[in-house]
C-alpha positions in Angstrom: -34.3 34.2 110.1 -35.7 34.5 107.1 -34.1 33.6 104.1 -33.6 35.9 101.7 -33.5 34.7 98.1 -31.6 36.4 96.0 -32.8 35.6 92.0 -30.0 36.4 89.8 -31.4 36.5 86.2 -29.2 34.0 83.5 -27.5 36.8 81.2 -29.0 35.4 77.3 -26.0 34.3 75.2 -24.4 37.0 72.3 -26.8 36.7 69.0 -25.7 34.4 67.2 -24.2 35.5 63.8 -26.9 35.1 61.0 -27.0 33.1 58.3 -28.6 33.8 55.3 -31.4 32.3 54.9 -32.5 28.9 54.0 -29.3 27.7 56.1 -25.8 26.2 54.8 -27.5 23.9 52.2 -28.3 26.9 49.9 -25.9 28.6 50.1 -23.5 25.7 48.7 -26.6 25.4 46.5 -26.4 28.7 44.9 -22.6 28.5 45.0 -22.0 25.3 42.7 -25.5 26.8 40.9 -23.0 30.0 39.8 -20.0 27.7 39.2 -22.1 25.4 36.7 -23.3 28.5 34.6 -19.7 30.2 34.7 -18.7 26.3 33.5 -21.8 26.1 30.7 -21.0 29.6 29.8 -17.1 28.4 28.7 -17.7 25.3 27.6 -20.6 26.4 25.4 -17.4 28.9 24.1 -15.1 26.0 23.8 -17.8 24.0 21.6 -18.3 26.4 19.3 -14.7 26.9 18.9 -14.1 23.5 18.3 -16.9 23.0 15.6 -15.9 26.0 13.7 -12.5 24.3 13.6 -14.0 20.1 12.4 -16.3 22.6 10.0 -12.4 23.9 8.5 -11.3 20.5 8.4 -13.8 19.1 6.6 -14.7 21.5 3.9 -10.5 21.3 3.6 -11.1 17.7 3.1 -13.2 17.8 0.3 -11.5 20.1 -1.6 -8.5 17.8 -1.3 -9.9 14.6 -1.9 -12.0 15.5 -4.2 -11.4 15.4 -8.2 -12.7 15.2 -11.0 -11.5 12.4 -13.9 -12.8 15.0 -17.2 -9.9 17.2 -18.9 -9.7 20.1 -18.4 -11.8 22.7 -20.6 -8.9 25.1 -22.8 -9.3 28.3 -23.2 -10.8 28.9 -26.4 -10.1 31.8 -26.6 -6.2 31.1 -27.3 -4.6 29.8 -31.0 -1.3 27.9 -31.1 0.2 30.0 -34.7 2.7 28.6 -36.9 5.5 30.4 -37.4 4.0 32.2 -40.3 3.7 36.0 -40.8 1.5 38.1 -43.0 1.7 41.5 -43.0 -0.8 44.7 -44.6 0.6 47.7 -45.9 -2.1 51.3 -45.9 -2.3 54.2 -46.1 -2.5 56.7 -43.5 -5.8 56.1 -42.6 -4.6 52.4 -41.5 -7.7 49.8 -41.5 -10.4 52.5 -40.4 -13.8 51.1 -40.2 -15.2 51.5 -43.7 -12.3 51.6 -45.2 -11.1 49.1 -48.7 -8.2 48.4 -45.8 -10.4 47.1 -43.0 -12.4 44.8 -45.0 -8.2 43.7 -46.4 -7.4 43.3 -42.7 -11.1 41.4 -42.0 -10.4 38.6 -44.8 -6.5 38.5 -43.6 -7.9 37.4 -39.7 -10.5 35.1 -41.1 -7.3 32.8 -43.2 -5.5 33.2 -39.7 -8.5 31.6 -38.0 -8.0 28.8 -40.5 -4.0 28.5 -41.6 -3.0 30.0 -37.7 -0.7 32.1 -39.7 -0.1 35.4 -37.4 -1.2 38.4 -39.0 -0.1 42.5 -38.9 0.1 45.7 -40.1 1.4 48.9 -41.0 0.2 52.2 -42.0 2.2 54.5 -44.6 2.9 58.2 -42.8 3.4 60.8 -44.0 3.6 62.0 -47.7 1.2 59.2 -49.5 4.0 58.2 -52.8 5.7 55.4 -53.7 8.8 56.2 -52.6 8.0 56.9 -49.4 6.1 53.4 -49.5 9.0 52.3 -49.6 10.9 52.2 -46.4 7.5 51.3 -44.5 7.5 48.0 -46.8 10.9 47.0 -46.3 10.7 47.4 -42.3 7.7 45.2 -43.2 10.4 43.2 -45.1 13.2 43.3 -42.2 10.9 41.2 -40.2 10.7 38.6 -41.8 6.9 39.0 -43.7 6.6 35.8 -45.1 2.7 36.9 -46.9 3.5 40.9 -47.7 -0.4 42.6 -48.4 -0.9 46.0 -50.0 -3.6 48.0 -50.2 -3.9 51.6 -51.5 -2.2 52.7 -54.9 1.7 53.7 -53.9 1.7 50.6 -51.4 0.8 48.5 -54.4 2.8 50.1 -56.8 5.9 50.3 -53.9 4.9 46.3 -53.5 4.7 45.2 -57.2 8.2 46.8 -58.2 9.9 45.1 -54.8 7.9 41.3 -55.3 10.7 40.7 -58.1 13.6 40.8 -55.6 11.9 38.6 -53.3 11.2 35.3 -54.7 10.4 34.0 -51.4 7.6 35.8 -50.1 4.2 35.8 -51.1 2.4 39.1 -52.4 -1.2 39.9 -52.7 -2.4 43.1 -54.7 -5.5 44.9 -54.2 -6.7 46.9 -56.9 -3.9 46.8 -59.0 -0.9 45.1 -59.5 -0.2 42.3 -62.0 -0.5 38.1 -61.5 3.2 37.1 -61.6 5.0 34.5 -59.7 4.8 35.1 -56.6 2.4 37.8 -56.9 -1.4 37.2 -56.7 -4.0 40.5 -57.2 -7.3 40.3 -55.9 -10.4 42.7 -57.3 -11.7 45.6 -55.2 -16.0 45.0 -54.7 -17.9 42.6 -53.4 -16.7 39.2 -51.6 -13.4 41.3 -51.0 -13.1 39.8 -47.5 -14.1 36.3 -48.6 -11.1 36.6 -51.8 -8.9 38.3 -49.5 -9.0 34.9 -47.2 -8.3 32.7 -49.6 -6.0 34.2 -51.5 -4.1 34.3 -48.1 -4.5 30.7 -47.6 -3.1 29.8 -51.0 -0.2 32.2 -50.2 0.1 31.3 -46.7 0.1 27.2 -48.1 2.4 27.9 -50.7 4.9 28.2 -48.4 3.9 24.6 -46.2 
């Protein structure tokens, strides 16, 4: 009897799960690279922030440590005034450019530079008369003006009549009046600015 041989075909094992190209080592390498890129980005950001902080600290330190032995430069516009006040009484036009009063005012400012006296002015409004000028003059005297200048006929007349009653106050009459005691007169014309400046300087020093 012949023996029958049954050939049994061996079944192939189930196909194993495919691994990415390159194998496990490649996968690990790529993961490590991604991790390094992530860390590198954060490291750069942190380094930039740290550099900014360090820079700010350096600048602050330089500003704090820097010193200059030289004394500060004083403001040339600042002027220390004395307690002497020189006041100008004018007509209704005040110290409008081109008027005699404007030139007188310039002379007063020149005198202020050398004597450090405070200068101010007031103008007579309304009727331009001696009677109306008197209240404005009285207002100046009440403000403790030490030197009173007057320009304009009504103003000069009012000042010349008032001066004898205020012996401690110096009066400078421009273009009129009579020099006597505490009264000085300055003529109008060429050199008015310089003459006024000189008269105010003498009046301020006389009170000295």
